[in-house]
C-alpha positions as CSV (number, residue, x, y, z in Angstrom):
1,X,102.7,221.6,68.2
2,X,102.8,225.0,69.9
3,X,99.1,225.9,70.1
4,X,96.4,224.1,71.9
5,X,93.9,225.2,69.2
6,X,96.0,223.2,66.6
7,X,95.4,219.9,68.5
8,X,91.6,219.9,68.5
9,X,90.0,220.1,65.1
10,X,86.3,219.7,65.9
11,X,84.0,217.9,68.2
12,X,82.5,214.6,67.0
13,X,78.7,215.1,67.0
14,X,77.5,211.6,66.0
15,X,74.9,209.3,67.4
16,X,77.5,207.1,69.0
17,X,79.3,210.1,70.6
18,X,76.0,211.5,71.9
19,X,75.1,208.1,73.5
20,X,78.6,208.0,75.2
21,X,78.3,211.5,76.5
22,X,74.9,210.9,78.0
23,X,75.7,207.5,79.6
24,X,79.4,207.5,80.3
25,X,80.4,211.2,80.5
26,X,82.6,210.6,77.5
27,X,83.0,213.1,74.6
28,X,84.4,212.6,71.1
29,X,86.7,214.9,69.2
30,X,88.5,214.8,65.8
31,X,92.1,215.7,66.6
32,X,95.4,216.3,64.8
33,X,97.0,213.0,63.7
34,X,100.3,214.0,65.3
35,X,98.8,214.8,68.7
36,X,99.4,212.4,71.6
37,X,97.2,211.6,74.6
38,X,98.9,214.0,76.9
39,X,98.6,216.9,74.5
40,X,94.9,216.1,73.9
41,X,94.2,216.0,77.7
42,X,96.0,219.4,78.3
43,X,94.1,221.0,75.4
44,X,90.7,219.9,76.5
45,X,91.4,220.9,80.2
46,X,92.5,224.4,79.2
47,X,89.9,225.1,76.5
48,X,86.8,223.7,78.2
49,X,87.9,224.1,81.9
50,X,87.2,220.5,82.9
51,X,89.1,217.6,84.5
52,X,89.9,214.8,82.2
53,X,90.1,211.2,83.6
54,X,91.3,209.3,80.5
55,X,91.8,209.6,76.8
56,X,91.3,206.9,74.2
57,X,92.5,207.5,70.7
58,X,92.1,205.7,67.3
59,X,93.5,206.5,63.9
60,X,91.1,206.0,61.1
61,X,92.9,205.2,57.7
62,X,91.8,206.9,54.5
63,X,89.5,205.1,52.1
64,X,90.0,204.6,48.4
65,X,87.1,206.0,46.4
66,X,86.3,206.1,42.8
67,X,86.5,209.4,41.0
68,X,85.8,209.4,37.3
69,X,88.2,207.0,35.5
70,X,90.6,206.8,38.4
71,X,90.8,206.4,42.1
72,X,91.5,208.8,44.9
73,X,92.3,208.3,48.6
74,X,90.6,210.3,51.3
75,X,92.7,211.5,54.2
76,X,93.3,209.7,57.4
77,X,92.2,211.2,60.7
78,X,92.4,210.6,64.4
79,X,89.5,210.3,66.9
80,X,89.8,210.8,70.6
81,X,87.2,209.9,73.2
82,X,87.7,211.8,76.5
83,X,86.2,210.8,79.8
84,X,85.5,213.6,82.2
85,X,85.3,213.7,86.0
86,X,81.9,212.9,87.5
87,X,79.5,215.9,87.4
88,X,81.4,217.9,84.7
89,X,80.0,218.5,81.2
90,X,81.0,220.1,77.9
91,X,78.3,222.2,76.2
92,X,78.8,222.2,72.4
93,X,75.5,223.9,71.7
94,X,74.6,226.6,74.1
95,X,70.9,227.6,74.3
96,X,69.6,224.8,72.0
């Protein structure tokens, strides 16, 4: 992966991720399945100008869903929870 923008797909704005960001200074992201922890750490530090303490990742397998007379499988994805240094924040929504 050559570009940092290819590693991070989108921030995870869920109830669980919001709770973690308020209480533990930990933010969730959906990342590329091929990205490793070092690449995720570098991408977040460069794009958001923060200091990352640790990265925890988990790969979520795709689910089989019914579609008409057959079945389809949704795609797998990878989540990353990133803990920042004390006193630093990432603003996903500015002015809200």
